[in-house]
C-alpha positions, 0 to 999 in steps of 0.5 A, spaced: 233 960 671 236 953 674 239 953 681 245 949 683 247 947 690 253 950 692 257 947 698 262 952 701 268 948 705 271 953 710 277 950 715 278 954 721 285 951 722 291 952 719 294 945 719 292 939 716 287 934 719 290 928 721 287 921 722 283 921 729 283 928 729 277 933 729 278 939 726 273 945 727 270 945 720 264 948 718 260 947 712 255 952 709 250 950 704 248 956 699 245 956 692 249 959 686 254 957 680 259 952 683 265 956 686 272 956 683 277 951 686 271 946 687 275 941 684 279 941 691 273 938 694 276 931 692 282 933 697 277 933 703 273 927 702 278 922 705 279 926 711 272 927 712 271 920 711 276 919 717 272 924 721 265 920 720 269 914 723 271 918 728 264 921 730 261 914 729 266 911 734 265 918 739 257 916 739 259 909 740 263 911 746 258 915 749 252 910 748 257 905 751 258 909 757 251 911 758 249 903 758 254 902 763 251 907 768 245 905 767 247 897 768 253 898 773 253 905 775 248 904 781 253 906 787 252 910 794 254 918 793 254 920 801 253 918 808 251 921 814 255 921 819 261 921 814 266 915 814 271 916 820 266 922 823 267 922 831 263 925 837 256 923 833 251 924 838 247 918 839 240 921 837 243 923 830 240 919 823 244 915 820 243 917 812 245 913 806 244 917 799 244 913 793 246 915 785 239 912 783 232 910 786 233 904 791 229 898 791 226 897 798 225 890 797 233 889 796 235 894 802 232 890 808 234 889 815 237 883 813 242 886 807 244 891 812 249 889 818 252 893 824 258 891 826 257 884 822 250 883 826 244 884 821 240 890 823 234 886 824 237 883 830 239 890 834 234 893 838 229 897 835 233 896 828 229 898 822 229 902 815 226 908 813 226 911 806 224 919 806 226 919 799 226 915 793 234 915 793 235 915 800 234 910 806 235 912 814 238 906 818 234 906 825 237 902 831 239 905 838 246 907 838 250 908 845 255 913 847 263 912 845 261 906 840 264 905 834 259 903 829 261 900 822 255 900 817 255 895 811 250 895 806 250 888 802 253 888 794 246 885 792 242 892 794 239 894 787 236 900 784 229 900 781 232 898 775 235 892 777 242 895 777 246 892 784 252 895 788 256 889 786 260 889 792 259 891 800 259 898 802 262 900 809 263 906 813 265 907 820 264 913 825 264 914 833 259 916 837 260 922 843 263 920 850 259 920 856 265 925 858 265 932 856 257 932 855 255 940 855 252 941 861 256 936 865 257 938 872 264 940 874 267 935 878 274 932 878 274 924 877 281 922 877 287 925 880 295 924 881 298 922 886 292 918 889 289 919 895 293 917 901 298 914 897 305 914 899 312 913 895 311 919 890 317 922 886 319 929 889 319 931 882 312 929 880 307 934 878 300 934 881 294 933 876 287 932 876 282 930 870 275 933 870 269 931 867 268 937 862 273 942 859 275 948 863 275 955 862 283 957 863 281 964 866 277 961 872 283 958 875 289 961 878 295 960 883 290 960 888 286 955 885 290 949 887 294 949 893 299 944 896 301 945 903 305 940 908 300 937 913 304 939 918 303 946 917 307 951 913 306 955 907 303 953 900 308 950 895 309 955 890 308 953 883 304 954 876 297 952 874 296 950 867 289 948 864 290 942 858 283 941 856 279 937 862 286 937 866 289 941 871 296 940 872 300 944 878 308 944 877 312 946 884 317 951 882 322 946 886 322 939 888 317 937 894 320 935 900 322 927 901 318 923 906 313 929 907 305 928 907 302 934 903 294 936 902 292 938 896 286 943 896 282 945 890 278 951 890 271 952 889 268 956 883 272 952 877 268 954 871 267 950 865 267 952 858 260 951 858 259 956 864 258 951 869 261 952 876 264 947 881 260 948 887 265 945 893 272 945 894 276 938 895 282 936 898 286 929 899 293 927 901 299 924 899 306 922 901 312 923 898 318 918 897 326 919 898 328 921 891 326 923 884 325 919 879 326 919 871 322 917 865 315 916 864 310 915 869 302 914 869 298 919 873 291 919 872 287 913 869 279 912 868 275 908 864 268 908 861 264 902 861 258 900 856 254 893 858 251 890 852 248 884 850 254 881 847 259 883 852 262 889 856 265 894 852 271 898 855 274 905 853 281 906 857 284 913 858 291 914 862 295 920 862 302 920 862 308 924 863 316 924 862 319 926 869 325 929 868 332 930 872 333 936 877 336 942 872 334 939 866 330 943 861 323 942 863 319 944 857 313 941 854 317 937 849 321 934 854 316 932 858 312 929 853 311 921 853 313 917 846 309 911 847 309 906 843 316 908 842 322 911 846 319 910 852 316 904 851 309 901 851 303 903 855 298 897 856 292 896 859 288 889 861 282 886 865 283 881 871 278 877 874 279 876 881 274 870 881 277 865 885 283 869 887 280 874 893 276 871 898 269 874 898 266 876 904 259 875 906 254 881 907 252 883 914 245 882 916 242 889 918 240 890 925 237 895 930 241 893 936 246 897 939 253 895 941 251 895 948 245 890 947 251 885 944 255 883 949 262 879 948 260 874 953 253 872 956 257 867 961 258 862 957 265 860 953 269 866 951 268 869 944 274 871 941 274 877 937 279 878 931 281 886 929 284 888 923 289 893 923 291 898 917 298 898 916 301 905 914 308 904 916 309 911 919 308 913 912 301 915 911 294 915 915 292 908 919 295 904 925 302 902 924 302 896 927 309 894 924 314 897 919 310 896 913 314 893 907 309 894 902 307 887 900 301 884 902 301 876 902 294 876 901 295 879 894 300 875 891 296 871 887 293 877 885 299 880 883 301 874 879 294 874 875 295 882 873 302 881 871 300 875 867 294 879 864 299 885 862 303 880 858 298 876 855 295 876 848 288 880 851 292 886 853 290 893 850 295 898 847 294 905 848 295 910 844 296 918 843 294 919 836 287 923 836 284 917 833 277 917 837 274 911 832 279 906 833 282 907 839 277 912 843 283 917 843 280 925 842 286 929 841 293 927 839 299 929 843 295 931 849 299 926 854 292 922 854 293 915 852 286 911 850 284 904 848 278 900 846 277 893 849 271 888 849 269 883 854 265 877 852 259 875 855 263 869 858 268 873 862 267 871 869 262 876 873 264 879 879 270 883 882 275 885 877 281 889 876 283 894 871 291 894 870 295 899 867 303 899 866 308 902 862 312 896 858 319 899 858 324 898 852 329 894 856 323 889 857 321 891 865 315 893 867 313 899 871 309 898 877 301 897 875 296 902 877 290 898 878 282 900 878 276 896 881 271 893 876 265 889 878 263 885 872 255 884 872 252 879 868 250 881 861 243 884 860 237 880 858 235 880 851 229 883 849 225 882 843 220 886 839 214 885 844 218 887 850 219 881 853 225 878 856 228 872 852 
């Protein structure tokens, strides 16, 4: 018996196939006589031809995609730390993972840059390859620093496929402040010690070295008492992260000296406890004040071969008139914005303030050093502190708040704050860009890098609010001593 091959065509779609479409067609090969309707096969041949062309086009596309993936698809898949990461430990590993095995000859300390500087030029800079498709970038990181890692576009995989363009990512390391286990200590306070003219509606604030446990503070933890005697000022204590804020129930008395007492046993969230109490004094002014004021201010400094890196922090609050709605939103400051711009600048005192020579140590006592020994009289000049009756010190005469010796310094501070080197501080929670940890907490931060050419010696950090009308608040200043840049050390450990 002669067998014939039979082709059975089954179309599982009810609609007719269109050019470019792919129908679900099954072809079953059987043996036997040709079935009825075989003549209809001619009807399908043109569509099958189109299906064949579509299949060829699909295969060509897949082949082209595969070729592209092999030739141009080499890329970075993940990084550790990730782009924009904050609070990165300085001992963390910097890992970059690729989509294919990387060619170590193309990924070198010369093709990797850290902050636009070749990795080869950094202290302990180098690379390690724990796996074929990953690398570890090695160098000594520093606290509260922003690092941008850039891989050259010439980095290739083992098949010769290059990245094609540079790849970069940024992250910030953890600050020295707020480290777990840090001692509980107040390092910034408002009003400052022995300052006078404090607005009678101002709060009393402190910043601690670590985040506090709110339950460890009560109304008795912060006491504000008139130095002349009397009862403690009634008020409420609030804990805001590392800050403690005491708000009197009523304005303080004008032209009155107060003593602030902070009790011991203040605890951090890490379980550390302050060992001792502390206290300081301030004197109020004549009246309340309205608008934003700078309360605490502090900074972090990190000397490097390329200059001194500074991170500024300023706490600010909007003072309100008596009787105004004193909720948190009303006390919040908006800068840059409706309340102005908060700025910081560094001013060198070189040539502005006469430097006093260091005294020569001696074991002789005063009785052994007479003013005169029978020869010409020796004139001894004494300097007095001017309290003006408003604070501690000897009141020689009424103090008008002006020091003739500081006029040049005040001019230099004003010029620095108005100059291009001034830094705008932000409360935006961007640790990488500005060093600011939390948005909306009233703490403003900013970063500044002083070049190695900045004059060494005494300097001032000045903080001021530029009001919307163009006027400025009186600058708050902090002392800073600029050391010479640390000597560069080569790989052999010798000073260059």
